[in-house]
C-alpha positions in Angstrom: -6.4 13.0 8.5 -3.8 10.4 7.2 -2.2 10.1 3.9 -0.4 7.1 2.4 1.0 6.5 -1.0 1.8 3.6 -3.3 3.3 3.9 -6.8 2.4 2.3 -10.1 1.8 3.5 -13.7 -0.6 3.3 -16.6 -4.1 3.7 -15.1 -6.8 6.4 -15.3 -7.2 8.7 -12.3 -10.1 8.2 -10.0 -11.5 9.4 -6.7 -14.0 7.6 -4.5 -15.6 7.4 -1.1 -15.3 4.3 1.1 -17.9 3.6 3.8 -18.7 0.6 6.0 -20.7 -0.4 9.0 -23.7 2.0 8.7 -25.8 -0.4 10.7 -29.0 1.1 9.4 -28.3 4.6 10.8 -30.3 6.5 8.2 -29.4 9.9 9.6 -25.8 9.3 8.5 -26.9 9.5 4.8 -27.0 13.3 5.1 -23.3 13.7 5.8 -22.4 10.9 3.4 -24.2 12.7 0.6 -22.5 15.9 1.7 -19.1 14.3 1.4 -19.9 12.9 -2.0 -20.8 16.4 -3.2 -18.0 18.2 -1.5 -15.3 15.9 -2.7 -16.7 15.3 -6.2 -16.2 11.5 -5.9 -16.9 9.3 -8.9 -18.4 6.5 -6.9 -18.9 4.9 -3.5 -17.5 1.6 -2.2 -19.8 0.2 0.6 -18.0 -2.5 2.6 -21.1 -4.0 4.3 -23.2 -3.9 7.3 -25.7 -1.7 5.5 -28.3 -2.9 8.0 -28.4 -4.0 11.6 -29.9 -7.5 11.1 -32.5 -5.8 8.8 -34.0 -6.9 5.5 -32.7 -6.8 1.9 -35.4 -4.4 1.0 -34.3 -2.1 3.8 -30.7 -2.3 2.5 -31.8 -1.4 -1.0 -33.8 1.6 0.3 -30.7 2.8 2.2 -28.4 2.4 -0.8 -30.8 4.0 -3.2 -30.6 7.2 -1.0 -26.9 7.6 -1.6 -26.4 10.2 -4.3 -23.7 8.4 -6.3 -23.0 5.2 -8.1 -22.4 2.5 -5.5 -20.5 -0.8 -5.4 -21.6 -2.8 -2.4 -21.0 -6.0 -0.5 -22.8 -7.5 2.5 -21.5 -7.5 6.0 -22.0 -10.1 8.7 -25.0 -8.2 10.1 -26.8 -8.1 6.7 -29.3 -10.7 5.4 -28.2 -13.5 3.1 -30.4 -12.1 0.3 -28.8 -8.7 0.3 -26.8 -9.2 -2.9 -30.0 -10.1 -4.8 -32.1 -7.3 -3.2 -29.6 -4.5 -3.8 -28.7 -5.4 -7.4 -31.4 -3.1 -8.8 -30.1 0.0 -7.0 -26.3 -0.5 -7.1 -23.6 -2.8 -8.4 -23.6 -6.0 -6.2 -19.9 -7.0 -5.7 -20.4 -10.1 -3.6 -18.2 -12.7 -5.3 -17.8 -10.5 -8.3 -15.2 -8.5 -10.2 -15.5 -5.5 -12.5 -13.2 -3.1 -14.3 -12.8 0.4 -12.9 -10.7 2.7 -15.0 -8.2 0.0 -15.8 -8.2 -1.5 -12.2 -9.9 -4.8 -11.4 -12.3 -4.3 -8.4 -12.9 -7.6 -6.6 -15.4 -8.0 -3.8 -16.6 -10.6 -1.3 -18.9 -9.8 1.7 -19.8 -11.5 4.9 -17.2 -12.1 7.6 -15.1 -15.0 8.9 -16.7 -17.0 11.7 -17.4 -15.0 14.9 -18.4 -16.0 18.4 -21.7 -14.1 17.9 -23.2 -16.4 15.2 -24.3 -13.5 13.0 -26.3 -13.7 9.9 -23.7 -13.6 7.1 -20.6 -15.6 8.2 -18.4 -17.7 6.0 -15.7 -20.3 6.7 -12.1 -19.6 5.7 -12.4 -22.0 2.8 -15.5 -20.2 1.6 -13.7 -16.9 1.8 -10.7 -18.2 0.0 -12.6 -20.1 -2.7 -14.9 -17.2 -3.2 -12.0 -14.8 -3.9 -9.4 -16.8 -5.6 -11.1 -17.3 -9.0 -11.9 -13.6 -9.4 -8.7 -12.2 -8.0 -5.8 -10.7 -10.1 -2.4 -9.1 -9.5 -2.7 -5.4 -8.4 -6.5 -5.5 -7.9 -8.6 -3.3 -5.6 -9.9 -5.7 -3.0 -13.1 -4.9 -1.0 -14.1 -7.3 1.8 -16.1 -6.8 4.9 -13.7 -8.7 7.1 -10.0 -7.6 7.3 -6.9 -9.6 6.6 -5.6 -11.4 9.6 -3.3 -9.2 11.7 -4.0 -6.0 9.7 -6.5 -3.5 11.1 -8.3 -6.4 12.8 -7.7 -5.9 16.6 -10.6 -5.8 19.0 -10.2 -3.8 22.3 -8.6 -6.8 24.1 -5.8 -6.7 21.5 -6.8 -10.0 19.9 -6.5 -10.2 16.1 -9.8 -11.5 14.6 -9.2 -11.0 10.9 -9.4 -13.7 8.2 -6.3 -15.9 7.4 -7.9 -16.7 4.0 -8.1 -13.0 3.1 -4.5 -12.6 4.2 -3.5 -15.5 1.9 -5.3 -13.8 -1.1 -3.5 -10.6 -0.4 -0.1 -12.4 -0.2 -0.9 -14.2 -3.5 -2.2 -11.3 -5.6 -0.7 -8.2 -4.0 -3.7 -5.8 -4.3 -2.9 -2.1 -4.6 -5.7 -1.6 -2.1 -7.2 -3.9 0.5 -10.4 -2.3 1.9 -12.2 -3.7 4.9 -14.5 -2.7 7.8 -16.1 -4.9 10.4 -13.7 -4.1 13.3 -15.0 -0.7 14.4 -12.2 -0.1 16.9 -9.2 -0.6 14.4 -9.7 2.4 12.1 -6.6 3.2 10.1 -4.3 2.9 7.1 -1.3 0.6 6.7 1.1 0.0 3.8 2.6 -3.5 3.7 4.6 -4.9 0.8 3.1 -2.6 -1.7 -0.5 -3.0 -0.5 -2.4 -0.1 1.2 -4.8 -1.5 3.7 -7.7 0.8 4.8 -10.4 0.4 7.5 -12.5 3.6 7.2 -14.3 3.1 10.5 -18.0 2.8 11.1 -20.2 5.1 9.1 -22.8 5.0 11.8 -20.3 7.0 13.9 -19.4 9.5 11.1 -16.3 7.8 9.7 -15.3 7.4 6.0 -12.3 7.5 3.7 -11.7 9.5 0.6 -9.3 7.7 -1.8 -7.7 9.1 -4.9 -5.5 7.1 -7.3 -3.5 9.0 -9.9 -0.9 7.2 -12.0 -0.9 4.4 -9.4 -0.3 6.8 -6.5 -2.8 6.1 -3.7 -3.9 9.0 -1.5 -6.1 8.0 1.5 -7.8 10.6 3.7 -9.5 9.2 6.7 -12.3 11.4 8.0 -14.2 11.2 11.3 -17.0 13.2 12.9 -14.7 15.9 14.1 -13.5 16.6 10.5 -16.8 17.8 9.3 
């Protein structure tokens, strides 16, 4: 369990669950729904890799089984039609922004280019140009890929995050920057007023519970041993 705080003022309180990298492990839905009920969260932010190279229909079926309002983006292992297919069961956030209790929630899925040539990869220009027009100061940013050099290290120690996402963070100073993708670099970091969170892979029992009250951000990371 880890707690980090950032201060601001003038917004409504909210509490939500953050998950990522389910990779089609349907058995995890049981504990996800238990966390939703136990923590009385208002909504769920799903950071992608709903499927493991599955279909958009399978993604929609999985998300529809989550007992909460869900805002979701695709991961690099999701199909390209995921945004369209899930729009009937949740709020598709790929390349979109919505208002949440006075905060602007901004989303973009897919990952930067990998060596694995996965289904939903974007160039750095595509990532930057997809985010910049919808971004604003102090937003909540949800991406599948992490910002370069923040919660983006693979076991070799190499940083594989996105320079484009890092540039967006530096330009717009989100209160929260949420990402998944890198299963091994679970954590929370506070840098220049932005709280970065990688909740870890939901397929392995990881999630984050985040509360924001008067601009104070409280992040609780939970893993399989916290149940």
